[in-house]
N, C-alpha and C positions, 0 to 999 in steps of 0.2 A: 504494500500500500504506500501511497505517497505521503510525504510529510506535509504539514500545514502550509509550508512556504512554497511548495511546488505548484506551479501553474500547469494546467492541462489544456491542450488545444481542443476546443469543442466543435470547430468548423467555421465556415464563412458566415458572416452575419446574415447574409441573404438566405441561408438554410434554416434559420430559426423562425418557426411559424409564429404568426401574430394572431393572438386570440381576440384582440381589440376590434378587429374588422368583422367579427361575427355579427350577423343580423339578429341573433337571438338576444333576449334580455340578459344583462350581465349575470344575474343570479341563476340563470338557467344554462350558462355556458358549461358545456361538458368537454372533456378532452377527447373522448372517443365517441364516434357516432354509432348508431345501431347498425348501420351498414358497414360490415367488417371489411369491405373492399375499399372503403374510403380511408386514406391515410390519416393518422391522428394529427391534430394540430399541435404536436409537441415532438421534441426530439428526446429519445431515450438512449442513454449511453451506458454501456457496460464498463465499469471501472476495473474489471478483472483483466481486461485486455490492455496491452500497451503497444501503441497508443489506444485510448478509449475507442470502442467500436459502437456504431449505431445498432440498435436492436429493433425488431418489429414488435408490436404489442404482444403478439402471441409468444414470441421467444422470451420477451421480458417477463411475462407472467409465469413462464415455466422455470425461470432461473432466479426470480426475485429473492427467494429464500437462501440461495447458495452463493450469490455474488452481489457486491455493491453496485447500485445503479443510480444514475443521475437523470432527472427530468428537467429539460430546458425548454423554455417558451418565452414569447414576448407578450406582455400585457400592459396596456396603456403606455406604450412607448418605452417600456423598461424590460430588459432581458432578465429573466429570473432563472436561477438554477437551484433546485432543491433535491433532497434525497427522494428517490422514487417510491420508497416504501414508507407507509405510515409507521411512526414510531410506537404506536400502540400495539398493533398486531401484524405488522409487515404487509398490509394489503397494498396493492399497486395504486398509487395516487393518480396515475394516468386515467383511471376509471372515475376520478372525482370531478368536482365542479369548482370553478373559481368564482369569486364574488367580490364586490366592493364592501369594505368595512366603513359604514357611514354613521354619522351622528347628525341628526336633523338635516339630512340631505347633503351634508358636506362629506366628501370622500376623504377619509383619514388614512386608509391603507387598503390592502387587498388580502384576501385569504383563499384557502383551499379547503374544501370539505372532503373528508374521507368517505367513500361510498359504503364502506362496511358498517360503520357505527354512527356516521354523521359528525364525528369529531372534527373540529376546525382548527386551522393553524394559520398564523399570520405569515405572509410571504416574505416580509422584511425581517422579522425577528425570530420566526419559528415557534413563537409562543402558542400554546394550546389553550382552548377554552375550558379544558378539564385537566385536573391533576398536574403532575410534574412532567408530563411528556413534552418534548421539544423536537420539532422537525429540524433536520439538518438543512441549513440555508448556506449556499455557497457564494463566495465573492465572484463577481463577473466583471471582466475588463474587456472592452472592445479596443483592439489595436488595429487601426486602419479598417480593413474589412474582415478581420479575424476576431473570433470570440474565444476568450481564454477564461477558465474557471479554476478556482482553488477552494478547498475546504476552509471555512473560516476558522481561524485559531480560537481555541476555547479560552474564554476569559477566566483569569485566575481569581478565585474568591479570596477576599481579605478577611481574616478573622476566624 
């Protein structure tokens, strides 16, 4: 596995799907459509390969328990990179829904809901709406036309 300072090449920025262009209401945005022949609007990378390799949704669901995977997508002009498996029970988040976190109509952040139990996670902090579970959120850097990602360093607790 890579150290927290290692950047991984995720692909050209043009290959990162944009969920913001969807015509469905934001709260109903799903990663995968019911039509399995339609490609998902996200990029799933296997971190077991070097360099990371793109996976199909079916291949990702078969190997999610045995290898680390990364889910990359663009939402509201920002590229997000998160762990593909829900930290609660390792369910694939590519089957989940993204939504805006709002307060009185003002968008404060964005989140993803796990389709297995409905638990939600903030896309910027990884914080969960329940318990101490935290989704792995990755740093994203766009260098020219290339997208690079790295696991966020864990913050050290004081005290």
